[in-house]
C-alpha positions in Angstrom: 20.2 3.4 16.9 19.7 -0.1 15.4 21.7 -2.9 17.0 24.9 -3.9 15.3 24.0 -6.3 12.6 27.1 -8.5 12.5 27.5 -11.2 15.1 30.8 -12.8 16.3 32.1 -15.6 18.5 34.7 -14.4 21.0 37.2 -16.1 23.3 39.4 -14.0 25.6 42.7 -15.0 26.9 44.3 -12.7 29.5 47.8 -13.1 30.7 47.5 -14.6 34.2 50.0 -12.3 35.9 48.1 -9.2 35.2 46.6 -7.4 38.2 42.9 -6.3 38.2 43.8 -2.6 37.5 45.8 -3.6 34.5 42.9 -5.8 33.2 40.6 -2.7 33.3 42.9 -0.4 31.3 42.6 -2.2 28.0 38.9 -2.6 27.0 37.3 -4.1 23.8 33.6 -3.7 23.8 32.9 -4.9 20.3 32.9 -7.6 18.8 30.4 -9.1 21.2 30.7 -12.6 22.8 29.1 -15.8 21.7 27.9 -15.0 18.2 29.1 -15.1 14.6 29.1 -13.0 11.5 28.7 -13.4 7.7 30.4 -10.1 7.0 33.6 -9.8 5.0 35.2 -7.6 7.7 34.7 -6.6 11.3 35.6 -3.5 13.4 36.9 -3.5 16.9 35.6 -0.8 19.3 37.6 -0.2 22.5 39.9 2.0 24.5 43.1 2.1 26.5 45.1 4.9 28.2 46.2 7.4 25.6 49.9 6.9 26.3 51.6 4.0 24.5 50.3 1.9 21.6 47.5 -0.5 21.0 48.5 -3.3 18.6 46.1 -5.7 16.8 47.9 -8.6 15.3 51.1 -6.7 15.7 50.0 -3.5 13.9 49.5 -0.2 15.8 45.9 1.2 15.5 44.9 4.8 15.2 43.4 6.3 18.3 41.5 9.4 19.5 43.0 11.9 21.9 41.4 10.0 24.8 42.8 6.7 23.5 39.6 5.2 21.8 39.9 3.0 18.7 37.7 1.4 16.0 39.8 -0.2 13.2 38.4 -2.7 10.7 40.0 -6.0 9.6 39.1 -8.4 6.8 37.7 -11.8 7.7 38.3 -15.2 6.1 35.6 -17.8 6.1 36.0 -19.8 9.3 38.1 -18.9 12.3 39.9 -15.6 12.5 42.1 -15.0 15.5 43.1 -11.4 16.6 45.5 -10.5 19.3 44.9 -7.1 20.9 47.8 -5.8 23.0 48.4 -2.8 25.1 51.7 -2.7 27.1 51.8 -6.0 29.0 48.1 -6.8 28.5 46.8 -9.1 25.8 43.4 -10.1 24.6 43.0 -12.9 22.1 39.7 -12.6 20.2 38.4 -15.3 17.9 35.9 -14.3 15.2 34.1 -16.9 13.2 32.9 -15.9 9.7 30.2 -18.1 8.2 29.6 -18.3 4.4 26.4 -17.0 2.9 27.0 -19.1 -0.2 25.2 -22.5 -0.5 27.4 -25.5 -0.2 27.6 -27.7 -3.3 27.1 -31.3 -2.3 29.7 -33.9 -3.1 28.5 -37.0 -4.7 24.9 -38.2 -5.2 23.0 -35.7 -3.0 21.0 -32.5 -2.9 22.4 -29.6 -0.9 21.0 -29.4 2.6 17.8 -27.4 2.9 18.0 -26.4 -0.8 14.7 -28.0 -1.9 11.9 -25.5 -2.4 9.1 -25.0 -1.8 10.2 -25.6 1.8 6.8 -25.0 3.4 3.2 -25.9 2.5 1.9 -23.7 -0.4 -1.4 -23.0 -2.0 -2.1 -21.4 -5.4 -4.9 -20.7 -7.8 -5.4 -22.9 -10.9 -3.1 -21.8 -13.7 -0.5 -20.0 -11.5 3.1 -21.1 -11.9 4.4 -23.6 -9.3 8.2 -23.3 -9.2 10.8 -25.7 -7.8 14.4 -25.2 -6.9 17.3 -27.5 -5.8 21.0 -27.3 -5.5 22.8 -30.3 -6.8 26.1 -31.3 -8.3 27.1 -30.0 -11.7 26.2 -32.3 -14.7 23.3 -33.9 -12.7 19.8 -34.5 -14.1 17.2 -33.1 -11.7 13.4 -33.4 -12.0 10.3 -33.2 -9.8 7.3 -35.5 -9.8 4.1 -33.7 -8.9 0.9 -35.6 -9.1 0.8 -37.2 -12.6 3.4 -34.9 -14.2 7.2 -34.8 -14.2 8.9 -31.3 -14.2 12.5 -31.1 -15.4 14.7 -28.6 -13.5 17.4 -26.9 -15.6 20.7 -25.6 -14.3 20.4 -21.8 -14.2 23.1 -19.3 -15.2 24.8 -17.3 -12.5 22.6 -14.7 -10.9 23.6 -11.6 -8.9 23.3 -11.8 -5.1 21.7 -8.8 -3.5 23.1 -7.2 -0.3 21.0 -6.8 2.8 19.0 -3.6 3.2 21.5 -2.5 5.8 24.1 -2.1 3.1 22.5 1.3 2.3 23.8 2.4 5.6 27.4 1.7 4.6 27.3 2.8 1.0 28.1 -0.8 -0.1 24.7 -1.8 -1.6 26.1 -3.3 -4.8 25.1 -6.8 -6.0 27.8 -9.4 -5.9 28.2 -12.5 -8.0 26.6 -15.7 -6.7 28.8 -18.8 -6.2 29.2 -21.4 -8.8 26.7 -23.6 -6.9 24.6 -25.7 -9.3 21.2 -24.1 -9.0 18.4 -26.1 -10.7 14.9 -24.5 -11.3 11.8 -25.3 -13.1 8.1 -24.4 -13.1 4.7 -25.9 -14.1 1.0 -25.1 -13.8 -2.0 -27.1 -12.7 -5.4 -26.1 -14.1 -7.8 -27.8 -11.6 -8.1 -27.7 -7.8 -6.4 -30.6 -6.1 -4.3 -31.6 -3.1 -1.0 -32.6 -4.8 0.9 -33.6 -1.6 4.7 -33.4 -1.4 6.7 -33.1 -4.6 9.3 -35.9 -5.2 12.7 -34.6 -6.2 14.8 -36.9 -8.3 18.6 -36.6 -9.0 20.5 -38.7 -11.4 24.4 -38.6 -11.6 26.8 -41.1 -13.2 24.0 -43.6 -13.8 22.8 -43.5 -10.2 19.5 -42.0 -9.0 18.1 -40.9 -5.7 14.6 -39.6 -4.8 13.9 -37.2 -2.0 10.5 -35.8 -0.9 10.1 -32.0 -0.6 9.3 -30.6 2.8 6.3 -28.6 1.6 2.9 -29.8 0.4 1.2 -28.2 -2.6 -2.5 -27.4 -2.9 -4.4 -25.9 -5.8 -7.3 -23.9 -4.5 -10.9 -23.9 -5.8 -11.8 -20.3 -7.0 -15.4 -21.1 -6.1 -14.6 -22.0 -2.5 -12.0 -19.6 -1.3 -11.4 -19.1 2.4 -12.4 -15.7 3.8 -10.5 -14.2 6.7 -11.0 -11.2 9.0 -8.2 -9.2 10.5 -8.1 -9.6 14.3 -5.1 -7.4 15.0 -5.7 -3.7 15.7 -3.5 -2.9 12.8 -2.8 -5.9 10.5 0.6 -5.9 8.9 0.2 -6.2 5.1 3.3 -7.0 3.1 4.4 -7.4 -0.5 5.4 -11.0 0.1 5.1 -14.0 2.4 7.9 -13.3 5.0 8.9 -10.4 7.2 11.7 -9.7 4.7 9.1 -8.1 2.3 8.1 -4.5 2.4 5.2 -3.2 4.4 2.0 -1.8 2.8 -0.7 0.2 4.4 -1.8 -1.6 7.6 -5.3 -3.2 7.5 -7.7 -1.9 10.1 -9.2 -4.4 12.5 -12.3 -6.1 11.0 -11.0 -6.0 7.4 -12.2 -9.0 5.4 -10.7 -10.6 2.3 -10.6 -13.8 0.4 -7.4 -15.9 0.6 -6.0 -16.5 -2.9 -2.7 -18.2 -1.9 -0.7 -19.5 1.1 2.9 -20.0 1.9 3.6 -21.4 5.3 1.8 -19.3 7.8 1.3 -16.4 5.4 -1.9 -15.7 3.5 -2.2 -13.8 0.2 -5.3 -11.7 0.2 -7.5 -11.0 -2.8 -6.2 -7.5 -3.4 -2.6 -8.7 -3.6 -1.0 -8.1 -0.2 0.2 -10.9 2.2 -0.6 -11.1 6.0 0.5 -13.5 8.7 -2.4 -15.9 9.5 -1.8 -15.2 13.3 -3.4 -11.8 12.7 -6.5 -13.2 11.2 -9.4 -15.6 11.8 -11.4 -17.7 9.3 -15.0 -16.9 8.7 -16.6 -20.3 7.9 -19.0 -20.2 5.0 -18.4 -16.6 4.1 -18.2 -15.7 0.4 -15.4 -13.4 -1.0 -16.3 -9.9 0.1 -17.3 -7.2 -2.3 -19.2 -4.0 -1.6 -20.9 -1.1 -3.2 -20.5 2.4 -1.8 -22.9 5.3 -2.3 -22.7 8.5 -0.3 -19.6 9.6 1.7 -20.2 11.3 5.0 -18.4 14.2 6.6 -18.1 15.5 10.2 -15.9 18.1 11.7 -14.7 17.3 15.2 -12.2 19.2 17.4 -8.8 18.9 15.8 -9.8 16.4 13.1 -11.9 16.1 10.0 -13.6 12.7 9.8 -14.7 11.2 6.5 -17.2 8.3 6.8 -17.3 5.7 4.0 -20.3 3.4 4.6 -19.7 0.0 3.1 -21.5 -3.4 3.2 -18.5 -5.3 4.5 -15.1 -4.0 5.7 -12.8 -4.3 2.7 -9.0 -3.8 2.4 -7.7 -0.3 2.0 -4.5 1.5 1.2 -3.2 5.1 1.6 -0.8 7.3 -0.4 0.3 10.7 0.6 1.7 13.3 -1.8 2.3 17.0 -1.8 -1.2 18.5 -1.0 -3.0 15.3 -1.8 -4.1 12.3 0.3 -5.4 9.3 -1.6 -7.5 6.5 -0.1 -8.2 3.3 -2.1 -11.0 0.9 -1.1 -10.5 -2.5 -2.8 -13.3 -4.9 -3.8 -15.6 -1.9 -4.1 -17.9 -0.6 -6.8 -19.2 3.0 -6.7 -22.9 3.9 -6.8 -22.0 7.4 -5.7 -24.1 10.4 -6.6 -23.7 12.7 -3.6 -20.8 13.6 -1.3 -21.0 16.4 1.3 -17.8 18.2 2.1 -18.1 21.7 3.5 -15.3 24.2 3.1 -12.9 23.8 5.9 -9.3 24.7 6.8 -7.9 21.4 5.7 -9.5 20.1 2.5 -10.2 22.1 -0.6 -11.9 19.3 -2.7 -12.5 15.5 -2.8 -12.4 13.6 -6.1 -13.1 9.9 -6.7 -12.7 7.4 -9.5 -13.6 3.8 -10.2 -10.5 1.7 -10.7 -10.6 -1.2 -13.2 -9.9 -4.7 -11.8 -6.5 -4.8 -13.6 -5.2 -1.9 -11.4 -6.9 -2.8 -8.1 -5.7 -6.3 -7.2 -7.9 -8.0 -9.8 -11.2 -7.1 -7.9 -11.7 -3.4 -8.8 -11.8 -0.6 -6.3 -12.7 3.1 -5.7 -10.0 5.7 -5.2 -10.7 8.9 -3.3 -8.3 11.8 -3.6 -8.4 14.7 -1.1 -6.9 17.9 -2.3 -5.5 19.7 0.7 -5.0 23.5 1.3 -1.5 23.1 2.8 1.4 20.9 1.8 2.2 19.9 5.3 0.0 17.0 6.6 -0.3 16.4 10.4 -1.4 12.8 10.6 -4.3 10.4 10.0 -6.0 7.5 11.5 -8.0 4.7 9.8 -10.5 2.4 11.6 -13.7 0.4 10.9 -16.7 1.3 13.0 -19.0 -1.6 12.2 -19.0 -1.6 8.5 -18.2 2.1 8.1 -14.6 3.1 7.3 -13.6 6.2 9.3 -10.7 8.3 8.0 -9.6 11.0 10.4 -7.4 13.7 8.9 -5.8 15.8 11.6 -6.0 19.6 11.5 -2.9 21.7 11.8 -2.0 22.1 15.5 -1.0 25.6 14.6 -4.7 26.3 14.2 -5.5 25.4 17.8 -7.1 28.1 19.9 -4.2 28.2 22.4 -1.7 28.5 19.5 -3.8 31.3 17.9 -4.2 33.2 21.1 -0.6 33.1 22.2 1.4 33.8 19.0 1.6 37.6 19.0 4.1 40.1 20.4 6.4 39.4 23.2 4.7 36.1 24.2 5.3 34.8 20.6 9.0 35.6 20.8 9.5 34.1 24.3 7.1 31.1 24.0 6.9 30.3 20.3 5.8 26.7 21.0 3.0 27.5 23.3 -0.1 25.4 22.7 1.9 22.6 21.0 2.5 19.1 22.3 5.7 17.4 21.3 6.6 13.8 22.1 10.2 12.9 22.7 11.3 9.2 22.6 14.6 8.5 24.3 15.7 5.4 22.4 16.3 2.0 24.1 16.3 1.6 28.0 16.5 -1.1 30.5 17.9 -4.4 29.0 17.7 -2.7 25.5 21.1 -0.9 25.8 21.5 0.1 22.1 25.0 0.8 20.8 28.1 0.9 23.0 30.9 3.5 22.9 34.6 2.6 23.2 34.5 2.9 27.0 31.4 0.8 27.4 29.2 3.8 27.9 25.8 2.8 26.5 23.6 4.5 24.0 20.5 4.2 26.1 22.1 6.5 28.8 23.2 9.3 26.4 19.8 9.1 24.7 18.1 9.8 28.0 20.5 12.6 29.0 20.1 14.5 25.7 16.3 13.9 25.6 15.9 15.5 29.0 18.0 18.4 27.9 15.9 18.8 24.8 12.7 18.5 26.9 13.8 21.4 29.2 14.7 23.6 26.2 11.3 22.9 24.6 9.4 23.6 27.8 11.3 27.0 28.0 9.9 27.8 24.6 6.3 27.0 25.7 5.8 23.4 24.5 4.0 20.7 26.4 6.5 17.8 26.2 5.6 14.1 26.6 8.4 11.6 27.2 8.1 7.8 26.5 10.5 7.2 29.3 12.2 9.4 32.0 14.5 6.8 33.6 16.4 3.6 32.7 13.3 1.5 32.0 12.5 -0.8 29.2 9.7 0.4 26.9 8.7 -1.9 24.1 8.5 -0.6 20.5 4.7 -1.2 20.3 4.2 0.7 23.6 6.2 3.6 22.2 4.1 3.6 19.1 0.9 3.3 21.1 1.9 6.3 23.2 2.3 8.4 20.0 -1.1 7.3 18.8 -2.7 8.1 22.2 -1.1 11.4 22.8 -1.5 12.7 19.2 1.4 15.2 19.5 2.0 17.9 16.9 5.3 16.0 16.1 7.2 13.0 17.6 11.0 12.8 17.7 13.0 9.7 18.7 16.5 10.4 20.0 19.2 8.0 19.2 23.0 7.6 18.6 24.4 5.5 15.9 26.6 2.6 15.1 27.2 0.4 12.0 26.8 -3.1 10.6 30.0 -5.1 10.6 30.7 -4.2 7.0 30.9 -0.5 7.9 33.9 1.7 8.5 33.5 2.6 12.2 36.8 4.5 12.3 35.8 7.0 9.7 32.0 7.1 9.6 30.4 9.9 11.7 27.8 12.5 11.5 24.1 13.2 12.0 21.6 10.9 10.3 17.8 11.5 10.1 15.1 8.9 9.3 11.5 9.3 8.1 8.8 7.0 6.7 5.6 8.8 5.9 5.7 11.7 3.5 4.1 13.9 6.2 7.4 13.6 8.1 9.7 14.3 5.2 9.8 18.1 5.6 10.5 17.8 9.3 13.3 15.3 8.8 15.1 17.3 6.1 14.7 20.6 8.0 16.0 19.2 11.3 18.9 17.4 9.6 20.1 20.5 7.8 19.5 22.8 10.8 21.6 20.6 13.2 24.4 20.0 10.7 24.7 23.7 9.8 24.3 25.3 13.2 26.7 22.9 14.9 29.1 22.4 12.0 28.6 18.6 12.3 29.2 16.2 9.4 26.1 14.8 7.6 25.6 11.1 7.6 22.5 11.5 5.5 18.7 11.5 5.4 17.1 8.1 5.0 13.6 6.8 4.2 13.5 3.9 6.6 10.9 1.4 7.8 11.5 1.8 11.6 9.0 1.3 14.3 9.4 4.9 15.5 9.0 6.4 12.0 6.0 4.4 11.1 3.3 6.0 13.3 0.8 7.8 11.0 -1.0 9.8 13.6 1.7 12.5 13.7 4.8 13.5 11.8 7.4 11.2 13.3 11.2 11.2 12.7 14.2 9.5 14.3 17.4 11.4 14.8 20.8 9.6 15.0 22.8 12.5 16.5 26.3 11.0 16.1 28.2 7.7 16.1 28.9 5.9 19.4 31.3 3.7 17.3 33.5 6.5 16.0 36.4 7.1 18.4 36.6 10.9 17.9 32.9 11.6 17.6 32.3 9.6 20.8 34.2 12.3 22.7 31.8 14.9 21.3 28.8 12.7 22.0 29.7 12.4 25.7 30.8 16.1 26.3 28.2 17.7 28.7 28.7 21.2 27.2 28.3 19.9 23.7 25.1 18.0 24.8 23.6 21.2 26.1 24.5 23.1 22.9 23.0 20.3 20.9 19.7 20.4 22.9 19.4 24.1 22.3 19.9 23.7 18.6 17.3 20.9 18.3 14.8 23.0 20.2 15.6 26.1 18.0 15.3 23.9 14.9 11.8 22.7 16.0 10.7 26.3 16.5 12.0 27.3 13.1 10.4 24.3 11.3 7.0 25.2 12.8 7.5 28.8 11.6 8.3 27.5 8.1 5.1 25.5 7.8 2.8 28.1 9.5 
């Protein structure tokens, strides 16, 4: 489960005359203390004895048979005070909602922190350099940059996009931006130069102020571009210069590329992706890398087919999986290929390649290799540079392993259908990372572990070798969990979680099983398991989601994340914590895994 996204400031006032036992009978576990929210509404998660009423601001709230509740209430910008009452107990909870709309300044001033660029930037000659400011209506706004003055025009109203998390609540519709006066304008500079800080000027009612921008502007020399090398084991490439932008194929350690732009600590690489400078080092004196490629090598190793692409310098790469194809693109690369050896094997039927024009490969050209596969289900891959050779390892089907072949007939097959298969289970959260909380304060990390152990036992009964990322209440970092998957190379990896919602969600009425995947190789497993659990247990479906989560991103094995129910739903929480239902759920998950392997055999 992802942590609740809304944040709130709380203050509790408890009637002094209450005894300790009475204090414990009414419990509100969410909203959390010492924080704030920008959401338009908030839900309360809590419990009280099932007899009697719980009132919030004088209105009775709906409760489960055990007395749990999770109603939602609208929020006004600023302080919102809620009084929660059960019999003679009372909690007063203050929730502060902050506005997401920019504040329009009064008088002769720019809005605070509205001048952009807000960080140092670098661009190529001829690229647009754009400026933005929020200022009073009817003002005249301009920017002086070097020897030119750029007028900023007031822009028409633009839609404001919701956060990605809005897809989880079904409320991902754009909303109208405020009437704040948004001024924008762009210019270009055709020669390399250090232009320094832009000077913003605002004139209103005959008065003028000038304010320097916080970011400096540099125009790069195309003949003297910086070259960097990726130092992280797996460099995070993105579509833009912050962590808000989408991930692209990670760059193997050793990858080299020229820097064609900067924004703060982010570098734009010559093939178009952005990477944080902390994951790179500069190579003084190096020229922008470009390589030729001739032959492509092939070697069959136990459990994996390795393709070897010898290049002169490690260049950026990207991967795309489709049904029965796997496509690898090498950027900044020109083919001189006449011979490729690829023997017939159980995985690949054919390898095709084509030269990509510069216009479709980041402006530098590239070579695209398409592997045609004999089966639709893919089992994982790894990419690395060994010196200046790119090594692509495509995993064989674990169903082709000698142990699996030997033990999949007759009675043994029926009793031990998962024999010879390694499965990794990841009980979500642990230690200080508690995850979601149910109405009683029971933590997601605990139910994750209980159910994961039950699933493990069921899988072992069916013959599987099971690896757990944790077997007790210990904190395991997300990178360590991912590393464990990459090291163990299981047939599949499943992360076990229970769910909650962002503040905008309807905790009282949202329930069901949710399943999350990232790589196409995990899609079949995600959909199959989701449908199997929902149908066999008669549970509601929350949905199947493509999601950029740490435990769905591993490429070395099909990896999915299961959200098996909502901690935040008062009625479903009772099902979540029922020991008999947990055992039934574990059996169904194990049976679903067996049936999925049969479906792809």
